[in-house]
DRENVOLUM-22131 format. One record per residue (C-alpha): residue number from 0; x, y, z; chain; residue in three letters. Coordinates in steps of 0.2 Angstrom, whole numbers, padded with zeros to 4 digits. Example, Ala and Ser with C-alpha at 12.3 -4.5 7.8 and 13.67 -1.06 7.14 Angstrom:
% DRENVOLUM-22131
{num 0 | px 0062 | py -0022 | pz 0039 | cadena A | residuo ALA}
{num 1 | px 0068 | py -0005 | pz 0036 | cadena A | residuo SER}
***
This chain:
% DRENVOLUM-22131
{num 0 | px 0002 | py -0001 | pz -0013 | cadena A | residuo MET}
{num 1 | px 0008 | py 0009 | pz -0026 | cadena A | residuo ASP}
{num 2 | px 0008 | py 0005 | pz -0047 | cadena A | residuo PRO}
{num 3 | px 0027 | py 0000 | pz -0046 | cadena A | residuo VAL}
{num 4 | px 0024 | py -0013 | pz -0032 | cadena A | residuo THR}
{num 5 | px 0009 | py -0020 | pz -0041 | cadena A | residuo HIS}
{num 6 | px 0018 | py -0022 | pz -0058 | cadena A | residuo THR}
{num 7 | px 0034 | py -0029 | pz -0049 | cadena A | residuo LEU}
{num 8 | px 0024 | py -0043 | pz -0041 | cadena A | residuo VAL}
{num 9 | px 0015 | py -0047 | pz -0059 | cadena A | residuo GLY}
{num 10 | px 0032 | py -0046 | pz -0066 | cadena A | residuo GLY}
{num 11 | px 0040 | py -0056 | pz -0055 | cadena A | residuo SER}
{num 12 | px 0027 | py -0070 | pz -0056 | cadena A | residuo LEU}
{num 13 | px 0028 | py -0069 | pz -0074 | cadena A | residuo ALA}
{num 14 | px 0047 | py -0073 | pz -0074 | cadena A | residuo ALA}
{num 15 | px 0044 | py -0089 | pz -0064 | cadena A | residuo THR}
{num 16 | px 0038 | py -0105 | pz -0072 | cadena A | residuo ARG}
{num 17 | px 0019 | py -0098 | pz -0071 | cadena A | residuo LEU}
{num 18 | px 0024 | py -0087 | pz -0086 | cadena A | residuo GLY}
{num 19 | px 0027 | py -0104 | pz -0096 | cadena A | residuo GLU}
{num 20 | px 0011 | py -0111 | pz -0093 | cadena A | residuo LYS}
{num 21 | px 0002 | py -0103 | pz -0108 | cadena A | residuo THR}
{num 22 | px 0004 | py -0090 | pz -0121 | cadena A | residuo ARG}
{num 23 | px -0002 | py -0072 | pz -0114 | cadena A | residuo LEU}
{num 24 | px 0003 | py -0078 | pz -0095 | cadena A | residuo ALA}
{num 25 | px 0015 | py -0061 | pz -0094 | cadena A | residuo THR}
{num 26 | px 0000 | py -0051 | pz -0099 | cadena A | residuo ALA}
{num 27 | px -0012 | py -0060 | pz -0087 | cadena A | residuo ALA}
{num 28 | px -0003 | py -0058 | pz -0072 | cadena A | residuo LEU}
{num 29 | px 0005 | py -0040 | pz -0074 | cadena A | residuo VAL}
{num 30 | px -0012 | py -0033 | pz -0081 | cadena A | residuo ILE}
{num 31 | px -0020 | py -0043 | pz -0067 | cadena A | residuo GLY}
{num 32 | px -0009 | py -0037 | pz -0053 | cadena A | residuo ALA}
{num 33 | px -0015 | py -0020 | pz -0058 | cadena A | residuo ASN}
{num 34 | px -0033 | py -0022 | pz -0065 | cadena A | residuo LEU}
{num 35 | px -0043 | py -0017 | pz -0048 | cadena A | residuo PRO}
{num 36 | px -0034 | py 0000 | pz -0050 | cadena A | residuo ASP}
{num 37 | px -0046 | py 0004 | pz -0064 | cadena A | residuo ILE}
{num 38 | px -0056 | py 0015 | pz -0050 | cadena A | residuo ASP}
{num 39 | px -0043 | py 0027 | pz -0053 | cadena A | residuo VAL}
{num 40 | px -0054 | py 0035 | pz -0065 | cadena A | residuo VAL}
{num 41 | px -0063 | py 0041 | pz -0051 | cadena A | residuo ALA}
{num 42 | px -0052 | py 0055 | pz -0050 | cadena A | residuo PHE}
{num 43 | px -0060 | py 0064 | pz -0065 | cadena A | residuo VAL}
{num 44 | px -0074 | py 0067 | pz -0052 | cadena A | residuo GLY}
{num 45 | px -0064 | py 0077 | pz -0040 | cadena A | residuo GLY}
{num 46 | px -0054 | py 0070 | pz -0025 | cadena A | residuo THR}
{num 47 | px -0069 | py 0068 | pz -0015 | cadena A | residuo ASP}
{num 48 | px -0078 | py 0057 | pz -0029 | cadena A | residuo ALA}
{num 49 | px -0060 | py 0047 | pz -0027 | cadena A | residuo ALA}
{num 50 | px -0061 | py 0045 | pz -0009 | cadena A | residuo LEU}
{num 51 | px -0080 | py 0037 | pz -0011 | cadena A | residuo ALA}
{num 52 | px -0075 | py 0025 | pz -0025 | cadena A | residuo LEU}
{num 53 | px -0057 | py 0021 | pz -0021 | cadena A | residuo ARG}
{num 54 | px -0053 | py 0003 | pz -0016 | cadena A | residuo ARG}
{num 55 | px -0071 | py -0001 | pz -0016 | cadena A | residuo GLY}
{num 56 | px -0081 | py -0008 | pz -0029 | cadena A | residuo TRP}
{num 57 | px -0066 | py -0014 | pz -0040 | cadena A | residuo THR}
{num 58 | px -0056 | py -0021 | pz -0025 | cadena A | residuo HIS}
{num 59 | px -0072 | py -0030 | pz -0015 | cadena A | residuo GLY}
{num 60 | px -0076 | py -0047 | pz -0016 | cadena A | residuo VAL}
{num 61 | px -0089 | py -0047 | pz -0029 | cadena A | residuo LEU}
{num 62 | px -0076 | py -0039 | pz -0041 | cadena A | residuo ALA}
{num 63 | px -0063 | py -0052 | pz -0035 | cadena A | residuo LEU}
{num 64 | px -0075 | py -0064 | pz -0042 | cadena A | residuo ALA}
{num 65 | px -0080 | py -0056 | pz -0059 | cadena A | residuo VAL}
{num 66 | px -0063 | py -0047 | pz -0065 | cadena A | residuo LEU}
{num 67 | px -0051 | py -0061 | pz -0068 | cadena A | residuo PRO}
{num 68 | px -0065 | py -0069 | pz -0079 | cadena A | residuo ALA}
{num 69 | px -0068 | py -0053 | pz -0088 | cadena A | residuo LEU}
{num 70 | px -0049 | py -0052 | pz -0091 | cadena A | residuo LEU}
{num 71 | px -0047 | py -0071 | pz -0096 | cadena A | residuo THR}
{num 72 | px -0061 | py -0068 | pz -0110 | cadena A | residuo GLY}
{num 73 | px -0053 | py -0052 | pz -0116 | cadena A | residuo LEU}
{num 74 | px -0036 | py -0061 | pz -0117 | cadena A | residuo LEU}
{num 75 | px -0044 | py -0076 | pz -0125 | cadena A | residuo LEU}
{num 76 | px -0051 | py -0065 | pz -0139 | cadena A | residuo CYS}
{num 77 | px -0035 | py -0056 | pz -0140 | cadena A | residuo TRP}
{num 78 | px -0025 | py -0072 | pz -0141 | cadena A | residuo GLY}
{num 79 | px -0036 | py -0080 | pz -0155 | cadena A | residuo ARG}
{num 80 | px -0037 | py -0063 | pz -0167 | cadena A | residuo TRP}
{num 81 | px -0016 | py -0062 | pz -0165 | cadena A | residuo ARG}
{num 82 | px -0006 | py -0076 | pz -0173 | cadena A | residuo ALA}
{num 83 | px 0005 | py -0084 | pz -0159 | cadena A | residuo ALA}
{num 84 | px 0023 | py -0083 | pz -0163 | cadena A | residuo LYS}
{num 85 | px 0033 | py -0100 | pz -0165 | cadena A | residuo GLU}
{num 86 | px 0042 | py -0100 | pz -0149 | cadena A | residuo GLU}
{num 87 | px 0025 | py -0096 | pz -0139 | cadena A | residuo ASP}
{num 88 | px 0018 | py -0111 | pz -0128 | cadena A | residuo PRO}
{num 89 | px -0001 | py -0115 | pz -0133 | cadena A | residuo PRO}
{num 90 | px -0014 | py -0105 | pz -0127 | cadena A | residuo LEU}
{num 91 | px -0022 | py -0115 | pz -0112 | cadena A | residuo ALA}
{num 92 | px -0038 | py -0106 | pz -0106 | cadena A | residuo PRO}
{num 93 | px -0038 | py -0115 | pz -0089 | cadena A | residuo GLY}
{num 94 | px -0021 | py -0108 | pz -0085 | cadena A | residuo TRP}
{num 95 | px -0026 | py -0092 | pz -0091 | cadena A | residuo LEU}
{num 96 | px -0040 | py -0091 | pz -0080 | cadena A | residuo LEU}
{num 97 | px -0031 | py -0097 | pz -0065 | cadena A | residuo ALA}
{num 98 | px -0017 | py -0085 | pz -0068 | cadena A | residuo LEU}
{num 99 | px -0029 | py -0068 | pz -0069 | cadena A | residuo CYS}
{num 100 | px -0035 | py -0075 | pz -0052 | cadena A | residuo TYR}
{num 101 | px -0019 | py -0076 | pz -0044 | cadena A | residuo LEU}
{num 102 | px -0014 | py -0059 | pz -0051 | cadena A | residuo ALA}
{num 103 | px -0030 | py -0050 | pz -0047 | cadena A | residuo VAL}
{num 104 | px -0030 | py -0057 | pz -0029 | cadena A | residuo LEU}
{num 105 | px -0012 | py -0050 | pz -0025 | cadena A | residuo THR}
{num 106 | px -0019 | py -0033 | pz -0027 | cadena A | residuo HIS}
{num 107 | px -0031 | py -0031 | pz -0013 | cadena A | residuo PRO}
{num 108 | px -0021 | py -0042 | pz -0001 | cadena A | residuo ALA}
{num 109 | px -0006 | py -0030 | pz -0003 | cadena A | residuo LEU}
{num 110 | px -0018 | py -0014 | pz -0002 | cadena A | residuo ASP}
{num 111 | px -0024 | py -0021 | pz 0014 | cadena A | residuo TRP}
{num 112 | px -0006 | py -0018 | pz 0022 | cadena A | residuo LEU}
{num 113 | px -0007 | py -0001 | pz 0024 | cadena A | residuo ASN}
{num 114 | px -0015 | py 0014 | pz 0033 | cadena A | residuo THR}
{num 115 | px -0026 | py 0018 | pz 0018 | cadena A | residuo TYR}
{num 116 | px -0035 | py 0004 | pz 0021 | cadena A | residuo GLY}
{num 117 | px -0047 | py -0009 | pz 0011 | cadena A | residuo MET}
{num 118 | px -0065 | py -0012 | pz 0008 | cadena A | residuo ARG}
{num 119 | px -0066 | py -0032 | pz 0007 | cadena A | residuo TRP}
{num 120 | px -0084 | py -0034 | pz 0007 | cadena A | residuo TRP}
{num 121 | px -0089 | py -0021 | pz -0005 | cadena A | residuo MET}
{num 122 | px -0102 | py -0018 | pz -0013 | cadena A | residuo PRO}
{num 123 | px -0111 | py -0028 | pz 0001 | cadena A | residuo PHE}
{num 124 | px -0103 | py -0018 | pz 0016 | cadena A | residuo ASP}
{num 125 | px -0093 | py -0003 | pz 0016 | cadena A | residuo GLY}
{num 126 | px -0082 | py -0007 | pz 0032 | cadena A | residuo THR}
{num 127 | px -0063 | py -0002 | pz 0030 | cadena A | residuo TRP}
{num 128 | px -0050 | py -0013 | pz 0035 | cadena A | residuo TYR}
{num 129 | px -0032 | py -0008 | pz 0039 | cadena A | residuo TYR}
{num 130 | px -0016 | py -0018 | pz 0041 | cadena A | residuo GLY}
{num 131 | px -0006 | py -0004 | pz 0046 | cadena A | residuo ASP}
{num 132 | px 0010 | py -0014 | pz 0043 | cadena A | residuo SER}
{num 133 | px 0018 | py -0008 | pz 0027 | cadena A | residuo VAL}
{num 134 | px 0020 | py 0008 | pz 0020 | cadena A | residuo PHE}
{num 135 | px 0009 | py 0014 | pz 0004 | cadena A | residuo ILE}
{num 136 | px 0025 | py 0016 | pz -0006 | cadena A | residuo VAL}
{num 137 | px 0039 | py 0004 | pz 0001 | cadena A | residuo ASP}
{num 138 | px 0055 | py 0007 | pz -0009 | cadena A | residuo PRO}
{num 139 | px 0062 | py -0010 | pz 0000 | cadena A | residuo TRP}
{num 140 | px 0049 | py -0021 | pz -0008 | cadena A | residuo LEU}
{num 141 | px 0055 | py -0011 | pz -0025 | cadena A | residuo TRP}
{num 142 | px 0070 | py -0016 | pz -0020 | cadena A | residuo LEU}
{num 143 | px 0068 | py -0034 | pz -0016 | cadena A | residuo ILE}
{num 144 | px 0056 | py -0038 | pz -0030 | cadena A | residuo LEU}
{num 145 | px 0064 | py -0027 | pz -0043 | cadena A | residuo GLY}
{num 146 | px 0082 | py -0036 | pz -0039 | cadena A | residuo THR}
{num 147 | px 0074 | py -0055 | pz -0041 | cadena A | residuo GLY}
{num 148 | px 0064 | py -0049 | pz -0057 | cadena A | residuo TRP}
{num 149 | px 0080 | py -0041 | pz -0064 | cadena A | residuo LEU}
{num 150 | px 0093 | py -0056 | pz -0060 | cadena A | residuo ILE}
{num 151 | px 0096 | py -0067 | pz -0075 | cadena A | residuo GLY}
{num 152 | px 0091 | py -0053 | pz -0088 | cadena A | residuo ARG}
{num 153 | px 0102 | py -0043 | pz -0099 | cadena A | residuo ARG}
{num 154 | px 0106 | py -0028 | pz -0088 | cadena A | residuo PRO}
{num 155 | px 0100 | py -0012 | pz -0091 | cadena A | residuo SER}
{num 156 | px 0112 | py 0001 | pz -0086 | cadena A | residuo TRP}
{num 157 | px 0099 | py 0015 | pz -0084 | cadena A | residuo PRO}
{num 158 | px 0089 | py 0004 | pz -0072 | cadena A | residuo LEU}
{num 159 | px 0104 | py -0002 | pz -0063 | cadena A | residuo LEU}
{num 160 | px 0109 | py 0016 | pz -0060 | cadena A | residuo SER}
{num 161 | px 0092 | py 0019 | pz -0052 | cadena A | residuo ILE}
{num 162 | px 0093 | py 0003 | pz -0041 | cadena A | residuo GLY}
{num 163 | px 0111 | py 0008 | pz -0034 | cadena A | residuo VAL}
{num 164 | px 0104 | py 0027 | pz -0030 | cadena A | residuo ALA}
{num 165 | px 0088 | py 0019 | pz -0024 | cadena A | residuo LEU}
{num 166 | px 0099 | py 0008 | pz -0013 | cadena A | residuo ALA}
{num 167 | px 0110 | py 0021 | pz -0007 | cadena A | residuo ALA}
{num 168 | px 0094 | py 0033 | pz -0002 | cadena A | residuo LEU}
{num 169 | px 0087 | py 0017 | pz 0008 | cadena A | residuo LEU}
{num 170 | px 0103 | py 0013 | pz 0017 | cadena A | residuo LEU}
{num 171 | px 0106 | py 0032 | pz 0021 | cadena A | residuo SER}
{num 172 | px 0090 | py 0034 | pz 0029 | cadena A | residuo ARG}
{num 173 | px 0093 | py 0019 | pz 0041 | cadena A | residuo THR}
{num 174 | px 0112 | py 0020 | pz 0044 | cadena A | residuo LEU}
{num 175 | px 0112 | py 0032 | pz 0057 | cadena A | residuo ASP}
{num 176 | px 0097 | py 0026 | pz 0066 | cadena A | residuo ARG}
{num 177 | px 0100 | py 0006 | pz 0063 | cadena A | residuo ALA}
{num 178 | px 0117 | py 0002 | pz 0057 | cadena A | residuo PRO}
{num 179 | px 0116 | py -0015 | pz 0060 | cadena A | residuo GLU}
{num 180 | px 0100 | py -0017 | pz 0050 | cadena A | residuo PHE}
{num 181 | px 0107 | py -0006 | pz 0036 | cadena A | residuo ALA}
{num 182 | px 0123 | py -0014 | pz 0035 | cadena A | residuo LEU}
{num 183 | px 0114 | py -0032 | pz 0034 | cadena A | residuo SER}
{num 184 | px 0102 | py -0026 | pz 0019 | cadena A | residuo VAL}
{num 185 | px 0116 | py -0017 | pz 0010 | cadena A | residuo GLY}
{num 186 | px 0127 | py -0033 | pz 0011 | cadena A | residuo GLY}
{num 187 | px 0113 | py -0043 | pz 0003 | cadena A | residuo VAL}
{num 188 | px 0109 | py -0030 | pz -0011 | cadena A | residuo LEU}
{num 189 | px 0127 | py -0030 | pz -0016 | cadena A | residuo LEU}
{num 190 | px 0127 | py -0049 | pz -0018 | cadena A | residuo LEU}
{num 191 | px 0112 | py -0048 | pz -0027 | cadena A | residuo LEU}
{num 192 | px 0119 | py -0034 | pz -0038 | cadena A | residuo LEU}
{num 193 | px 0135 | py -0045 | pz -0042 | cadena A | residuo ALA}
{num 194 | px 0125 | py -0059 | pz -0048 | cadena A | residuo VAL}
{num 195 | px 0116 | py -0048 | pz -0058 | cadena A | residuo LEU}
{num 196 | px 0129 | py -0041 | pz -0068 | cadena A | residuo ILE}
{num 197 | px 0139 | py -0058 | pz -0069 | cadena A | residuo TRP}
{num 198 | px 0125 | py -0068 | pz -0074 | cadena A | residuo GLN}
{num 199 | px 0116 | py -0060 | pz -0087 | cadena A | residuo PRO}
{num 200 | px 0104 | py -0070 | pz -0100 | cadena A | residuo GLY}
{num 201 | px 0103 | py -0086 | pz -0090 | cadena A | residuo MET}
{num 202 | px 0086 | py -0092 | pz -0091 | cadena A | residuo ARG}
{num 203 | px 0086 | py -0103 | pz -0076 | cadena A | residuo GLY}
{num 204 | px 0094 | py -0090 | pz -0066 | cadena A | residuo ALA}
{num 205 | px 0080 | py -0078 | pz -0070 | cadena A | residuo ALA}
{num 206 | px 0067 | py -0090 | pz -0064 | cadena A | residuo ARG}
{num 207 | px 0076 | py -0094 | pz -0048 | cadena A | residuo ARG}
{num 208 | px 0079 | py -0075 | pz -0045 | cadena A | residuo ALA}
{num 209 | px 0061 | py -0071 | pz -0047 | cadena A | residuo ALA}
{num 210 | px 0055 | py -0085 | pz -0035 | cadena A | residuo THR}
{num 211 | px 0068 | py -0080 | pz -0024 | cadena A | residuo GLY}
{num 212 | px 0062 | py -0061 | pz -0025 | cadena A | residuo GLY}
{num 213 | px 0044 | py -0066 | pz -0022 | cadena A | residuo LEU}
{num 214 | px 0049 | py -0077 | pz -0006 | cadena A | residuo ALA}
{num 215 | px 0059 | py -0064 | pz 0001 | cadena A | residuo LEU}
{num 216 | px 0044 | py -0051 | pz -0002 | cadena A | residuo ALA}
{num 217 | px 0033 | py -0062 | pz 0007 | cadena A | residuo VAL}
{num 218 | px 0045 | py -0063 | pz 0021 | cadena A | residuo LEU}
{num 219 | px 0049 | py -0045 | pz 0023 | cadena A | residuo PHE}
{num 220 | px 0030 | py -0042 | pz 0024 | cadena A | residuo ILE}
{num 221 | px 0027 | py -0056 | pz 0037 | cadena A | residuo GLY}
{num 222 | px 0041 | py -0048 | pz 0047 | cadena A | residuo ALA}
{num 223 | px 0032 | py -0031 | pz 0046 | cadena A | residuo MET}
{num 224 | px 0016 | py -0039 | pz 0051 | cadena A | residuo ILE}
{num 225 | px 0024 | py -0047 | pz 0067 | cadena A | residuo ALA}
{num 226 | px 0035 | py -0030 | pz 0070 | cadena A | residuo LEU}
{num 227 | px 0019 | py -0021 | pz 0069 | cadena A | residuo HIS}
{num 228 | px 0010 | py -0032 | pz 0081 | cadena A | residuo ALA}
{num 229 | px 0025 | py -0029 | pz 0093 | cadena A | residuo ALA}
{num 230 | px 0025 | py -0012 | pz 0091 | cadena A | residuo THR}
{num 231 | px 0008 | py -0009 | pz 0095 | cadena A | residuo THR}
{num 232 | px 0009 | py -0018 | pz 0112 | cadena A | residuo ALA}
{num 233 | px 0025 | py -0009 | pz 0116 | cadena A | residuo ARG}
{num 234 | px 0016 | py 0008 | pz 0111 | cadena A | residuo VAL}
{num 235 | px 0001 | py 0003 | pz 0123 | cadena A | residuo ARG}
{num 236 | px 0013 | py -0001 | pz 0137 | cadena A | residuo SER}
{num 237 | px 0023 | py 0015 | pz 0135 | cadena A | residuo ASP}
{num 238 | px 0007 | py 0026 | pz 0134 | cadena A | residuo LEU}
{num 239 | px 0001 | py 0018 | pz 0150 | cadena A | residuo GLU}
{num 240 | px 0017 | py 0021 | pz 0159 | cadena A | residuo ARG}
{num 241 | px 0014 | py 0040 | pz 0156 | cadena A | residuo GLN}
{num 242 | px -0003 | py 0039 | pz 0163 | cadena A | residuo GLY}
{num 243 | px -0012 | py 0038 | pz 0145 | cadena A | residuo ILE}
{num 244 | px -0026 | py 0025 | pz 0147 | cadena A | residuo ALA}
{num 245 | px -0038 | py 0019 | pz 0144 | cadena A | residuo PRO}
{num 246 | px -0036 | py 0021 | pz 0124 | cadena A | residuo LEU}
{num 247 | px -0052 | py 0024 | pz 0114 | cadena A | residuo GLU}
{num 248 | px -0042 | py 0020 | pz 0098 | cadena A | residuo ASP}
{num 249 | px -0024 | py 0017 | pz 0092 | cadena A | residuo LEU}
{num 250 | px -0016 | py 0016 | pz 0076 | cadena A | residuo MET}
{num 251 | px 0002 | py 0012 | pz 0074 | cadena A | residuo VAL}
{num 252 | px 0007 | py 0014 | pz 0055 | cadena A | residuo GLY}
{num 253 | px 0023 | py 0012 | pz 0046 | cadena A | residuo PRO}
{num 254 | px 0035 | py 0027 | pz 0041 | cadena A | residuo MET}
{num 255 | px 0043 | py 0027 | pz 0024 | cadena A | residuo PRO}
{num 256 | px 0060 | py 0017 | pz 0022 | cadena A | residuo ALA}
{num 257 | px 0063 | py 0014 | pz 0040 | cadena A | residuo ASN}
{num 258 | px 0055 | py -0002 | pz 0046 | cadena A | residuo PRO}
{num 259 | px 0060 | py 0002 | pz 0064 | cadena A | residuo LEU}
{num 260 | px 0051 | py 0019 | pz 0064 | cadena A | residuo ALA}
{num 261 | px 0031 | py 0020 | pz 0067 | cadena A | residuo TRP}
{num 262 | px 0019 | py 0034 | pz 0067 | cadena A | residuo ASP}
{num 263 | px 0007 | py 0033 | pz 0080 | cadena A | residuo VAL}
{num 264 | px -0011 | py 0042 | pz 0082 | cadena A | residuo ILE}
{num 265 | px -0021 | py 0037 | pz 0097 | cadena A | residuo PHE}
{num 266 | px -0037 | py 0044 | pz 0105 | cadena A | residuo ILE}
{num 267 | px -0038 | py 0047 | pz 0123 | cadena A | residuo HIS}
{num 268 | px -0050 | py 0056 | pz 0134 | cadena A | residuo ASP}
{num 269 | px -0059 | py 0061 | pz 0118 | cadena A | residuo GLY}
{num 270 | px -0044 | py 0070 | pz 0112 | cadena A | residuo ARG}
{num 271 | px -0035 | py 0066 | pz 0096 | cadena A | residuo LEU}
{num 272 | px -0015 | py 0065 | pz 0098 | cadena A | residuo ARG}
{num 273 | px 0000 | py 0059 | pz 0089 | cadena A | residuo ALA}
{num 274 | px 0017 | py 0051 | pz 0094 | cadena A | residuo ALA}
{num 275 | px 0032 | py 0044 | pz 0085 | cadena A | residuo TYR}
{num 276 | px 0041 | py 0028 | pz 0091 | cadena A | residuo PHE}
{num 277 | px 0057 | py 0022 | pz 0085 | cadena A | residuo GLU}
{num 278 | px 0065 | py 0005 | pz 0091 | cadena A | residuo TRP}
{num 279 | px 0083 | py 0009 | pz 0092 | cadena A | residuo VAL}
{num 280 | px 0083 | py 0026 | pz 0097 | cadena A | residuo LYS}
{num 281 | px 0071 | py 0037 | pz 0107 | cadena A | residuo GLY}
{num 282 | px 0057 | py 0024 | pz 0110 | cadena A | residuo GLY}
{num 283 | px 0040 | py 0034 | pz 0112 | cadena A | residuo LEU}
{num 284 | px 0040 | py 0051 | pz 0108 | cadena A | residuo GLN}
{num 285 | px 0022 | py 0060 | pz 0110 | cadena A | residuo VAL}
{num 286 | px 0020 | py 0075 | pz 0099 | cadena A | residuo SER}
{num 287 | px 0012 | py 0092 | pz 0103 | cadena A | residuo SER}
{num 288 | px -0002 | py 0089 | pz 0091 | cadena A | residuo PHE}
{num 289 | px -0019 | py 0089 | pz 0100 | cadena A | residuo GLU}
{num 290 | px -0037 | py 0091 | pz 0095 | cadena A | residuo HIS}
{num 291 | px -0054 | py 0086 | pz 0100 | cadena A | residuo ARG}
{num 292 | px -0059 | py 0070 | pz 0091 | cadena A | residuo GLU}
{num 293 | px -0070 | py 0078 | pz 0077 | cadena A | residuo ALA}
{num 294 | px -0084 | py 0064 | pz 0078 | cadena A | residuo ARG}
{num 295 | px -0088 | py 0070 | pz 0096 | cadena A | residuo SER}
{num 296 | px -0091 | py 0088 | pz 0091 | cadena A | residuo THR}
{num 297 | px -0107 | py 0097 | pz 0088 | cadena A | residuo GLU}
{num 298 | px -0101 | py 0104 | pz 0070 | cadena A | residuo ILE}
{num 299 | px -0097 | py 0086 | pz 0064 | cadena A | residuo TRP}
{num 300 | px -0114 | py 0081 | pz 0068 | cadena A | residuo ARG}
{num 301 | px -0120 | py 0096 | pz 0057 | cadena A | residuo ARG}
{num 302 | px -0109 | py 0091 | pz 0044 | cadena A | residuo ILE}
{num 303 | px -0114 | py 0073 | pz 0045 | cadena A | residuo LEU}
{num 304 | px -0133 | py 0079 | pz 0042 | cadena A | residuo ALA}
{num 305 | px -0128 | py 0088 | pz 0025 | cadena A | residuo THR}
{num 306 | px -0120 | py 0071 | pz 0019 | cadena A | residuo GLY}
{num 307 | px -0106 | py 0081 | pz 0011 | cadena A | residuo GLU}
{num 308 | px -0092 | py 0079 | pz 0007 | cadena A | residuo PRO}
{num 309 | px -0098 | py 0061 | pz 0006 | cadena A | residuo ALA}
{num 310 | px -0082 | py 0054 | pz 0000 | cadena A | residuo GLY}
{num 311 | px -0071 | py 0060 | pz 0015 | cadena A | residuo PHE}
{num 312 | px -0084 | py 0056 | pz 0027 | cadena A | residuo LEU}
{num 313 | px -0085 | py 0037 | pz 0022 | cadena A | residuo GLY}
{num 314 | px -0066 | py 0036 | pz 0021 | cadena A | residuo TRP}
{num 315 | px -0059 | py 0047 | pz 0036 | cadena A | residuo THR}
{num 316 | px -0053 | py 0037 | pz 0051 | cadena A | residuo ARG}
{num 317 | px -0045 | py 0050 | pz 0063 | cadena A | residuo PHE}
{num 318 | px -0054 | py 0066 | pz 0059 | cadena A | residuo PRO}
{num 319 | px -0051 | py 0083 | pz 0067 | cadena A | residuo TRP}
{num 320 | px -0059 | py 0100 | pz 0063 | cadena A | residuo VAL}
{num 321 | px -0054 | py 0119 | pz 0062 | cadena A | residuo GLU}
{num 322 | px -0069 | py 0130 | pz 0060 | cadena A | residuo PRO}
{num 323 | px -0068 | py 0146 | pz 0052 | cadena A | residuo GLU}
{num 324 | px -0080 | py 0160 | pz 0050 | cadena A | residuo ALA}
{num 325 | px -0086 | py 0154 | pz 0033 | cadena A | residuo SER}
{num 326 | px -0078 | py 0137 | pz 0031 | cadena A | residuo GLU}
{num 327 | px -0074 | py 0121 | pz 0041 | cadena A | residuo VAL}
{num 328 | px -0059 | py 0113 | pz 0037 | cadena A | residuo PHE}
{num 329 | px -0059 | py 0093 | pz 0038 | cadena A | residuo LEU}
{num 330 | px -0043 | py 0083 | pz 0041 | cadena A | residuo MET}
{num 331 | px -0038 | py 0065 | pz 0044 | cadena A | residuo ASP}
{num 332 | px -0023 | py 0063 | pz 0055 | cadena A | residuo ALA}
{num 333 | px -0016 | py 0048 | pz 0047 | cadena A | residuo ARG}
{num 334 | px -0010 | py 0061 | pz 0032 | cadena A | residuo TYR}
{num 335 | px -0011 | py 0078 | pz 0038 | cadena A | residuo THR}
{num 336 | px -0006 | py 0085 | pz 0056 | cadena A | residuo ARG}
{num 337 | px -0008 | py 0104 | pz 0048 | cadena A | residuo GLU}
{num 338 | px -0024 | py 0112 | pz 0039 | cadena A | residuo ARG}
{num 339 | px -0024 | py 0109 | pz 0021 | cadena A | residuo THR}
{num 340 | px -0034 | py 0109 | pz 0006 | cadena A | residuo ARG}
{num 341 | px -0024 | py 0094 | pz -0002 | cadena A | residuo GLY}
{num 342 | px -0024 | py 0076 | pz 0001 | cadena A | residuo PHE}
{num 343 | px -0031 | py 0071 | pz 0018 | cadena A | residuo GLY}
{num 344 | px -0042 | py 0085 | pz 0020 | cadena A | residuo GLY}
{num 345 | px -0057 | py 0093 | pz 0014 | cadena A | residuo ALA}
{num 346 | px -0068 | py 0110 | pz 0016 | cadena A | residuo VAL}
{num 347 | px -0086 | py 0113 | pz 0017 | cadena A | residuo VAL}
{num 348 | px -0095 | py 0129 | pz 0018 | cadena A | residuo ASP}
{num 349 | px -0100 | py 0134 | pz 0034 | cadena A | residuo ARG}
{num 350 | px -0115 | py 0144 | pz 0029 | cadena A | residuo THR}
{num 351 | px -0122 | py 0128 | pz 0020 | cadena A | residuo ALA}
{num 352 | px -0124 | py 0118 | pz 0037 | cadena A | residuo LEU}
{num 353 | px -0139 | py 0117 | pz 0047 | cadena A | residuo PRO}
{num 354 | px -0142 | py 0130 | pz 0060 | cadena A | residuo ASN}
{num 355 | px -0134 | py 0126 | pz 0078 | cadena A | residuo GLU}
***
């Protein structure tokens, strides 16, 4: 997930009673919720280096055991160096360690939910795992967690303005396609906004709201996982009715802002194809996108022989290629259905490949 979601999870946890268990609890929860993303420094080495390292070493099982302990040690050193304020609770190392583990564990759990995937067993096993259930930047989660975190606090009008604009954008994206869904969510958001405006500064309200926001976020994620399973079954059935079976692979992934719309990629008869599925209108619509699945091509075997681009080759899930006279364009259908030199694609020098 994106840094905003991770930060809102950490901030919301800190706004519950967990934030009162020890001094530096808020720092432990907010920093811990973002800590595995220290691998973002890999972008210094370029996009391919980032693909090779991201959601690997710092997100896998070894890091999940080590990073919370390291963060706890650093916070304890900081807490003993900096004088405590009079109103601060005492520094409790046991609670600090527990909160660091909780916060760090939320990070890969959220990252697993989207189509980018997670390498849970790094560094022992580089296999990617995909939840395919929640979009990597989900504004509904922003709204749920952000509203829960803000309720009971002194209102900040710039933040309120951003929240209202975000709510309006989300509702406009779904009102014409799923009016019942949009109106019900809109009613809940208006109620939460009213509570936010009329109950500023109430500590108990802040705790309850943050807890409620986290609970709603968990329910939303659970609903999206269930909806993903139902959509996958429906898409398989619809493809079979169209004579497209058996499938060699299938991905049903979320679309931004609209939980009822899903992006579909499938491999049938060695061909990589794409479709769009929407529950309320349209059903399954197979697009014109169609390419030979790259892993079955001769040029892909030649690319593998060079081992470059290593990051892309290890990360790609639905690769397709477009060879040119001097270059070969590699793309992943999850993120691009057109030739690109940007994210989701790579370019290799064709003249550097082994002879056919």
